[in-house]
C-alpha positions as CSV (number, residue, x, y, z in Angstrom):
1,M,17.7,16.9,3.4
2,A,13.5,15.8,4.5
3,P,12.3,12.0,3.9
4,Q,10.9,11.1,1.2
5,R,6.9,10.8,1.9
6,G,4.3,8.7,0.2
7,R,0.8,7.8,-0.4
8,V,-0.1,4.5,-1.3
9,E,-3.6,3.6,-3.7
10,I,-4.9,0.0,-4.0
11,D,-6.9,-1.3,-6.6
12,E,-9.5,-3.5,-5.1
13,K,-10.5,-4.9,-8.1
14,R,-6.9,-6.1,-9.2
15,C,-6.1,-7.1,-5.4
16,K,-6.2,-11.3,-4.5
17,G,-5.5,-10.0,-0.8
18,C,-1.8,-12.2,-1.0
19,E,-0.2,-9.9,1.8
20,L,3.0,-9.4,0.2
21,C,2.9,-6.0,0.3
22,V,1.5,-6.3,4.0
23,E,5.0,-8.5,4.4
24,I,7.1,-6.9,3.0
25,C,6.3,-3.0,4.0
26,P,9.0,-1.6,6.0
27,R,6.5,0.2,8.3
28,K,4.0,-2.7,8.6
29,L,1.4,0.5,7.0
30,L,-0.8,-2.2,4.6
31,V,-3.5,-4.2,5.8
32,L,-5.7,-6.4,4.6
33,S,-9.7,-5.1,4.8
34,K,-12.1,-6.4,7.2
35,K,-14.5,-6.8,4.2
36,L,-14.5,-8.6,1.1
37,G,-13.5,-7.4,-1.8
38,Q,-15.5,-7.2,-5.2
39,Q,-14.0,-10.1,-6.3
40,G,-14.5,-11.9,-3.2
41,H,-11.2,-11.2,-2.1
42,Y,-10.0,-9.0,1.0
43,P,-7.8,-6.8,-0.4
44,A,-5.0,-4.7,1.3
45,V,-5.9,-1.3,2.0
46,F,-3.5,1.6,3.4
47,P,-6.3,2.5,6.6
48,D,-4.0,5.6,8.0
49,E,-3.1,8.2,5.8
50,K,-1.4,10.1,8.5
51,E,1.0,7.5,9.0
52,Q,4.8,8.8,7.1
53,C,4.9,6.0,4.2
54,T,8.5,6.5,2.9
55,A,7.6,6.1,-1.0
56,C,10.2,3.1,-0.4
57,R,7.9,0.7,-3.4
58,L,8.7,-2.3,-2.0
59,C,4.6,-2.5,-2.3
60,V,4.5,-1.7,-5.5
61,I,7.8,-3.8,-6.7
62,V,6.7,-7.0,-4.8
63,C,2.5,-6.3,-5.8
64,P,2.4,-9.8,-8.3
65,D,-1.1,-7.7,-9.6
66,V,0.4,-4.5,-10.2
67,A,-2.9,-3.6,-8.4
68,I,-0.4,-1.0,-5.9
69,T,0.3,2.8,-7.7
70,L,2.4,5.3,-5.3
71,Y,2.9,8.8,-5.4
72,K,5.2,10.7,-3.7
73,L,4.2,13.4,-1.8
74,E,6.7,16.3,-1.1
75,P,8.6,16.1,2.1
76,V,7.2,17.4,5.4
77,K,10.2,20.6,6.3
């Protein structure tokens, strides 16, 4: 069975840059933006879509601002 894959979207308007998702991501795929967001925070971003998110949902679970949406993708065969 092929491993699960996911795509993370972060709502910049909701993200306060707390870094909880950055710290908990087992593959270290999330980082804080170097660009100040609309709300005056450095939001988390998923910078490299080519990296293999495993859709573990830890970032979604830990986000206190409900700013992260995870889309499960079809596994690569």
